[in-house]
N, C-alpha and C positions, 0 to 999 in steps of 0.2 A: 177464206179469201176467194176461193174458186166460186163459191155460191154468190158472193157479191159481184164478182167480175162478170159472171154469166147470168145474173138475175133476170134480165130482160128476156134472154133466150129461154130460161127455165119456165117462164110464164107462158110461153107459146106452146100450143098443142102440136104434136108431131104427126105427120101422115102415117097411116097404118103400115106402109112399106118400110118406113124407118123403124117403127116398133118391131116389125118382123125381123129385121136385120139384127137388132139388139137382142131379141129373144133367142134367135138362132145362134148368135155368138156366145151367149151365156150357156145355152144347151151344149154346144160343141165343146166349150171349155170344161164344163162340169163332167161331161161324158169322158173326155180325154183324161181328166184328172182322177175321176172315181170309177172309171170303167163302166161295166154294165150294171152296177149296183145303185143307179141313180135314175130318178124320173124328174124331168124339168117340164113344168107346165106354165105357160103364160096365162095370167088371170086378168081380172079387172075389166076395163073397157075393151082391151084387146080380145079377151075371150067372148065378150058380148058383141063382137063384130062391129065395133064403132069405126067410123072412117078416120077419126083422129084419136090420139091418146095423149093425156097430160103427162103420163109416165108409163113405165113398163113394170107391172107387178109380176113377179115370178115366184112360183112355189116349187121348192126343191125338196124332194123326199128320197130317203134311202130305201132300198128293197132288201137289204140284209140286216143283220142284227148288230152291226157295228155302231159305235158311238158317233154322234154328230159334232162332238166338241171340236172346235177350230175349223170346221169345214168351210164356213163362210170366209174366214181369213185366208185359208188356202186358195179358195176360188178367186177371191179378189186379187191376191198376189199373182196367181196364174194368168188372169185376164190382163 
């Protein structure tokens, strides 16, 4: 239902500044939740320095040998 409600907004590209805010929010949340064992990298058009982004692609990796099971669920709940 949310996708339908905001369909027209989702079709719009966002300014790079807005994508930066989203990427930084995800990075802060992941770092707080998983401490220093995490690396968050914004990818896609953001990494390619585009002026606008259709979405924010984020790669999240662990630097320890712990399992990744349920990490995304935990991060989404935290955010």
